[in-house]
N, C-alpha and C positions, 0 to 999 in steps of 0.2 A: 643678650644675657645667655649663658650656658645653659643652655636647655637638653645636652645629653648629661646633666653634672648627676651624679648618683652618689649618695650619703647615707653614712646609719644613723638612726637616733635610737638613744636609749631613754626609757621614758620610765619615773617611778609612775608607782600608783597611784589614779588619780584622788584628788581630796576634795571636802568640802567644805568650802570657804565659808565661814559666818561672820555676820556683825560683829565688832569687837566688842559692842554694848548691847542690852537690852532693848528691844524696838519696838514699834506698836505690833501686838499681832493684831490683826482687823483684815476685812474685805474690800477691796478697792477694786471697782468697775474701770473697765476701760473706755474710752469714746466708742460712737460709733462710727467714727474714723480711723482709729485704730484696730477694731476684730473685723473687718473686712475680709473675705478669703483670697483677696490677692497680698494682703500682709500677713500669711499665717505659715510662714515657712522662717525657716532659720539662714540668717544671712554671715558667709564668713569674712574677716577682714583682716591685715597683716602689718606688722610695724616690724621693719629692718633697723637696728642700731651699731653703729662700732663703737670699737673700745674706743674707752676714755682714761688715759693716764690719770686724770684727776680723783678718779672712781677706783683705783684700785684699792684692794682690800673689800669693796663691796661685791654683794652677788645681788644680781638683778631678780632672783628667786624670791630671795628672804624682803628685797625691798618692795618689790610688787605684790606678794602673799601679805605682807603686814600692812601696804596702804591699800589693800584691797579691802580688807578686812576693817577699817577703819573708815575707807567711804562708804561699804555698805550700812554702815550706822546713818548716814545721809540718805542713799539711796536702798533702805530696805526694802522696798517692792522687788530690787534685782534679787533676793534672796529668796523671794517666795516661788510658789509655782500656779501654775495657770488652771483655772477651773472652766468649765462651761456651762453655762445658766439656761434657762426657760428664754425661748425662740435665739438662741445658739448666740447669747451674749456673751462674752468674755471678762471673766475679773482674775484678780491678783491677789489668791490666797498668801497675805503676807504671815508666813509662822518661820520663817529664820532657818530654812532646811540649807540654804547654802546655795552659791555658786561651785561650777565645776571647776578644779586646779590642775595643771597638770606641771611638775615639775621634769625638765629634761636635756640631754648635752646630744650636741652632735659632732663627728668627726669632719667636721668641715670649716671652712675661714668664710667671713663675709666676700673677701674678694674674689673667691672661688666664684660664687655667683654671676659673677662678672661686671662690666660698668655702671651697666643702665638697668635697673630694677625694676620689672612691672608683669602684671599677672600676662599669660599663666607662669605659676612657680614649679619647677622641679620639684618630686615630693611633698607635695602640699600635705597630702593624705597624714607623712610623717609628722609634718611640725604642726597638724591641727587634728590630734587623732579623735575621731569619732568613739567616742565612747559608749560600749553598747547599752541602749536604753534610754540614751540621751536624748535623741534627737527628735522627740514627738514635740508638739505646739502645746498639747497640754498635758497637766502632773510631769513636768521634763524643767532640769534646768533652767533658769532664763538666759544665762549666760554661760558659756566653757571658755576659759584660758588657758594656752599653754603658753610656758616662756620657756626656749631652747637656750641654752648656752651655746656659741662656739668658740673654735679652738681659739681663734684670735682674742679671746677675750670681749666681742661684741655678743650681742642676744637677738633673737627673734620672738617677739610677742604675736604670737597667732589667736584670734579669739574669734567663736560664734555668739551670734545676739538671736534671741528670738523677735523678729521683725515688728508685731504687736506691740510690744513696750515702746519703742522709738525709732524717728526715722536719724538720719545721716546726722543733722544739726543738733538732737535732742542725744544721741549716741556720744557723741563726739564734746558735748559739755557734762557727760559722766565722766569722759576718759580723760578730760582736762582736770578736773577734779581728781580724778585718781592719779595724775601728773603731778598736783599741788601736794597733796599730800605723801605723796612720797619723796617729795624734795622738801618736806618738813613742814608747813601748814598743818594746823589744827582744823582748819574747815572749810571747804571749798570759797572760791570768790563768789562764786554763784549760787546761794540756796537754791535747792531744785525746787519745785512747782509741780503738785499732781494734777488737780482742778481738772480732770479728763472732762466735767460733765459740760466745759465750753465747750466741746464740740460733740455732744450727744444730740439728735434729733429733737424737734421740737414736738410740742403736745397742743392739735394733733401735728401728725408728721404731713408735710405738701412738699411733695417734689416740684420744682418753682424752675428749673432749669432742664435743657435737653443733657443729655447725660447717654451720648452711645457709646462711650467707653465701655458699659456695663451690659450693650444690648449682650442679648445668647444666641450666638450666630452656629449656626448649625454646618460641620465641615463635610459638606455633602459630597467634597470633589477628595477627599484626603489629601486634604493639603497643609494639614497639621507636621509640623517637623519633626522628621522621625531622632528620637534621641538614642540609636543604637550606632550610630556611624558620624560622630562629631569631630569637629576642628576647632582649637582654640586658636586666634591670634591675635597678637595687639599690633596697632597701626600707630604711627606718631605723625599729627600735625602741628608744623611747627608755620612761622609765617609764611615761608615758602610755599608749604601745601594749600593755606591757608588762602594766598592771592592767586595761587591756581586757579581753586575752586571760585574766588570772587570773579575772575576774568569770563565767566561763563553766564555774568547775569549782567543786568544793567545797571547803571550807573545808580539810578535811587536804591534800588536791593542791595549792592554791594555794601550797603552802608550798614547792613543791619548786624546781630548780633553774630559773632564766633559758633555760638553755639547753634543759633538759627538756620544758618547757613550750611556747618556740618550737617546737621539733622535731617536736612532738604536731601544734601547728597548721598547720605547713608544710606537713607530710606531708598531713595533712585535705584544705587547700586546694590543694594541687598533685594529688592523687589525684582528685578531683575536678572540675580543669579538664581532667584530661587523658580522663576518662570511659572508663575501662575497664569490662569486664563486669563485673556485681555478683559473679559467681562465679570470677574472675580474684584471684589472688594477687598482693599488692602489697606490697613491702618498704621499710623503715625502715634505714639500714645507718649506725651512728655511729660516727665515729674516734674511739677509747679510748686515751689517752698511757696505758701501761705501765708506764712508768718508775719508779712508786711500787709495782709488785707485786710485786718480786722481793726476794726474801731469802733469802741476802745482797741488798745492791742492787747495781745494776748501777754499774761504777766510773763514777765524775766524768771527764767529759770524754770518753764516750762520745758518737758521733755517727751512728750507725747509725738506722735503723728501729724504731722501736719501739712502734709502734702496732697495735690490733688492729679488724678490722671487724664486732663483734657487730650481729647483725641481730632486727629483731621482723618475723614474718610475719600477714600475715593477709587475707581476702579483701577486696576493696573495696566488698563490698556491709555488711560489718560496720562498716568504717571509716567510712564515711560515715553509715551509719544509726543507730550509736551517736553518745552526746556525746562532746565532746573527752577527757573524761577516762578513757577508753578506749582512745584512741591513747597517751595519756600513761601508762598502767599498762605499755603495750608497750615504750614507750621506756626506763624506768626497769628492766623487768627483763631488756631486752639488755643495757643498758651494764652492771648488776651481774654478768653472766657473766665478765667478766674479769678473769680469775687469772694467775699465776704459770704453774700448769700449763694451763690455757686456751690461754697463748702459749705452751709446746711442743709441744702440742697440735696448736697450726696451723703449725708447724716440721716436725711430723712428716707432717701431711697434706700439704703443698706436698712432699716427697721421694716420698712415695707415690703422689701423685697427678698427677705431672708439672707444678705448679707453677701450680694454675689461677688464672684470674681471677675477680675476685667476681665475683656473680649480677649481671646488670645489667636484666636485663627485668621492666619495673614497679620497679624500686629507684629511693631517691631516699638519695643519701650527704651524710652533715653533718659538715664538721669546724670545731671549736670551735678560734681563732686568737688568743681572747683573752688568755694566758698565752703567748704565742711572744714577744712584745715585739720583733718585727722593725722597729717604727719607730722604738725607741730607740736603733737603731745610728748611733753619731756618729764622723764624719771629720774635727773640726773647726768644722763650719760650725753646731752644734747639732743637734737630732733632728728628723728628720724629718717634715714635715709628715702626709705618708702614709706609711705603710709597710707593706708586705702581699700579698698574692693580686692579679694583675695584670686575673684577669676571673675570674667564675664560669663553672661548666660546664666548667672544665678538668677532664683526665684520659685515660688511653686510650680511653676511651669518652666523648664531649662531652657535653655536657647532664644529666649524672646529679648531678656533687656540686655541693655549695654550701658556703660558708665563713661563719663567724662572726666578723667584723672588730671592733676596738673601734675606737669611730667618737666624734665629736663634732660635732652640727650647726651650724649658722649661728646658732640661739638659743643657743649654750655648752652644749645639754643632751649628755649623757654617755647614751650607748648602744650596740646596735650596727648595721652595716650588713651586710647580706646580700644579696649577687647570687644572681639566680635566672636561669636560661638555659631557655627553655620555646619551643614552637612558637608563631609569632604566635598563632594564634587560641588557642591555651590560655593563654599569655600573657594574652589578655584576659581570660578567664573566672579566671584563679588573682586576678588582681586584681579583679574582684568578689566573689568569695566572701571575700578577706582585707578586703575592706573590709567586705561584712557581718558577718563577726566583731567587727571594731573599730569600726563606727559605732553600737552600744548604748552605748556611751560616749563616743565623740570624733563629737559633730557637724559640726566641721570637717574630719572624713576621708569626708564621706558623697558626695561628687563620686568618682566614678570616671573615671579615664584618666590621662594622665601628669601632671594636676597635683593629683593625690592627695597628703595630705600626707606619709602614710608612702612615697611614690616618690620618689627623691631623683634618680636619675639613668636614662639609657636610651639603647640604641644598637637 
């Protein structure tokens, strides 16, 4: 992608979009999974759409603005504001204050962004304007939309979500509804369901599982990532790259999922790059969607947060000195811990321990976005050329998280794009280490630096 790209965006004044019809004015409690500290932040996403001659005469700004007002009738809590009550409990004041909406125009074409759109995106702050006073978790708009028309007739929809309201699956449900109503439907195909009490703590609360992901770990050696010297890179992993990583594993281990194998590899390379002491504990946190773990199942239409943060813990020395299969087994074991009881135990822990943040000291968090289908949201212009996270390293603690995003490279190969955020010096070491894993089987990837085949884009 053209990282040196520069362009001008002209924005109109932000406006509030409210539900097009009266909605209930009430207070709705978030679940005890929703309101944990680690979700109290705004998460950015972005979608790029090509010009479609069949939509000639239609303005994407008008189409999305109108559909948003109609969609908020069904998803009216998004038009409210978060309040905090006793015990740091979060609740939505459903008051129809509305979501923020920005109309904009940019003097750039979609083609100028390059053939392969992926994070990090140039001029993101222009495409998703941070309206002053809008970025707090409490008492701020829960959604911000910016629709930017492009010179070519395409457009960019950038948005920001208060993560306590929904996870990727839940928000994709909302965006799908927005797309359906944009295309003429009178109501969404999936009716939204609140019922956040299903993931509340039990009475009395009782922690029945081990939750090392919420341990309060002191940073005694000053190894928290510095945020003033960060580099962002996106890395592509297609069939060839994945085969190269599998070559470092035993026959049985090679059968594990792409997610597990990639996570083990990235965790190990990242740890080597950050150079913690051998005796320091390091963590890999895998976001696991628990929607399928409940019996009876959660109701269709539930759009709250339903994922867990299971963790694997070892020392840096053991992770680095052992073969890749050691990390893989730790990742597999952590993912397998998530059950219905595990989720209830997390909710109970939140109430007992004042809704703690997951451990960030020497932690790496990964989230699989391949099933979210965010890029399939349509407003009449066809599917998005790219739809997903706007950047890596986002979260309440920047630099800790990475996303696995479905992607097709310029050769037409299907694979994953993974944004990584690290201090500049550590990023150079990470690239070198990852290159070393791949080059045993991929001669064209022996070059280290911005032109390496697996490095797609950088900022």
